[in-house]
Structure formats: structure tokens, C-alpha cells
C-alpha positions in Angstrom: 31.4 35.1 129.2 32.6 31.7 130.3 30.4 29.2 132.1 31.1 26.6 134.7 31.0 24.0 131.9 34.0 25.8 130.4 36.1 24.5 133.3 34.9 20.9 133.2 37.3 18.0 132.7 36.4 18.1 129.0 37.8 21.6 128.8 40.9 20.5 130.7 41.4 17.8 128.1 41.0 20.4 125.4 43.8 22.5 126.9 46.1 19.6 126.2 45.2 19.6 122.5 45.6 23.2 121.6 46.7 23.8 118.0 49.6 26.0 119.1 51.3 22.9 120.6 52.4 21.9 117.2 55.3 24.4 117.8 56.4 22.8 121.1 59.4 21.1 119.5 60.7 24.6 118.4 60.5 26.1 122.0 63.1 25.9 124.7 61.1 26.6 127.9 64.3 27.6 129.7 64.6 30.6 127.5 61.0 31.3 126.5 60.7 35.0 125.5 57.4 35.3 123.6 53.8 35.0 124.6 53.4 31.9 122.4 56.5 30.3 124.0 55.2 31.1 127.5 51.8 29.7 126.6 53.3 26.5 125.2 55.5 26.1 128.2 52.7 26.7 130.7 50.6 24.1 128.8 53.3 21.5 128.9 54.0 22.1 132.6 50.3 21.6 133.3 50.2 18.4 131.3 53.2 17.1 133.2 51.6 18.0 136.6 48.3 16.5 135.6 50.0 13.2 134.5 51.7 13.0 137.9 48.5 13.7 139.7 46.7 10.9 137.8 49.5 8.4 138.6 49.3 9.3 142.3 45.5 9.1 142.3 45.5 5.7 140.5 48.0 4.4 143.1 45.7 5.5 145.9 42.7 3.9 144.2 44.6 0.6 144.0 45.8 0.9 147.6 42.3 1.5 148.9 40.5 -1.0 146.6 39.5 -3.2 149.6 38.5 -0.4 151.9 35.2 0.8 150.6 34.6 3.7 153.0 38.1 5.2 152.4 37.8 4.7 148.7 34.5 6.5 148.6 36.0 9.4 150.6 39.0 9.6 148.2 36.8 9.7 145.2 34.5 12.3 146.7 37.4 14.5 147.9 38.9 14.3 144.4 35.7 15.5 142.8 35.4 18.3 145.3 39.1 19.3 144.8 38.5 19.4 141.0 35.5 21.7 141.6 37.6 23.9 143.8 40.4 24.0 141.3 38.1 25.0 138.5 36.6 27.8 140.5 39.9 29.1 141.8 41.6 29.1 138.4 38.5 30.7 136.9 39.4 33.8 139.0 42.8 34.1 137.2 41.1 33.5 133.8 38.6 36.4 134.5 41.2 38.8 135.9 43.2 38.6 132.7 40.2 38.4 130.4 41.0 39.7 127.0 44.7 39.9 127.7 47.6 38.0 126.3 48.4 36.5 129.7 44.9 35.1 130.3 45.6 31.5 129.3 49.1 31.6 130.8 47.8 32.7 134.2 45.0 30.1 134.0 47.4 27.3 133.2 49.9 28.4 135.8 47.1 28.3 138.4 46.1 24.8 137.2 49.7 23.7 137.5 50.2 25.1 141.0 47.0 23.6 142.4 47.6 20.3 140.7 51.2 20.1 142.1 49.8 20.8 145.5 47.1 18.1 145.2 49.7 15.6 144.0 51.7 16.3 147.2 48.6 15.7 149.3 47.8 12.4 147.5 51.4 11.3 147.8 51.4 12.1 151.5 48.2 10.1 152.0 49.7 7.2 150.0 52.8 7.3 152.2 50.7 7.3 155.4 48.6 4.4 154.2 51.6 2.3 153.3 53.2 2.7 156.8 
């Protein structure tokens, strides 16, 4: 059984350091055809989306540095979003528990929600800069 702590940022960071990623240079994600290849590609896609999210978030933090109220709201909303992400993706993790698609479905969920959040942050950044 997994706990809520399993989905903390520490666990997200652990995803990025999985031992199977040592094979990433041998995989072409455009023609992945094994569970290992799909897992590697899902992991790499998540890492890319998480990096883009962090860039957008840092840009917003910088943009709002002199606006204490808005900055506090951004930080609070990001924490709440991460909590939502963790709980939502945990559903996929549990649905596929024990199956070969478990980690792939989980990482695909992380990627989808992270991409959506990045769009939200980018829209906010665009609005602020107008």
C-alpha cells in the first residue's frame, strides 16, 4: 500500500532518478515497443514537462516579487495544485497496481497535469505582462 508521502516532491524527484534510465540513450521514443521503452519515454516526457513548469513558475515568482499578496496567492495555489496532482495521479497508480502499466499510467498522468498547469501559469504570466 502506498501512502500520501509516496507522492511527495521527494518521490517525484526519485522518479527522475530511476535506475532504468541508464538505458535512455538506447531508446527511440518515436518507435518504443517494449514496456521498458514506454516507461523510459514516459519518464523523460514527465521530466521535460516538469522542467518547463519550473521555468514558468520561477518567471512568475520574479514577476510578482514586489506584489506580496499576489505572490502569496501564487505560492499557495502551486502547493494546492501539487496536492491535487498527487492525489489525482495516485488514482491511476492504484488502478494499475501490480500491472506493467502502473508506472507508465502514473507518469503519463503527471505529464498531462503538469503540461496543463504550465499553460495556466504561462497564461497568468502573459496577463500580468500586459
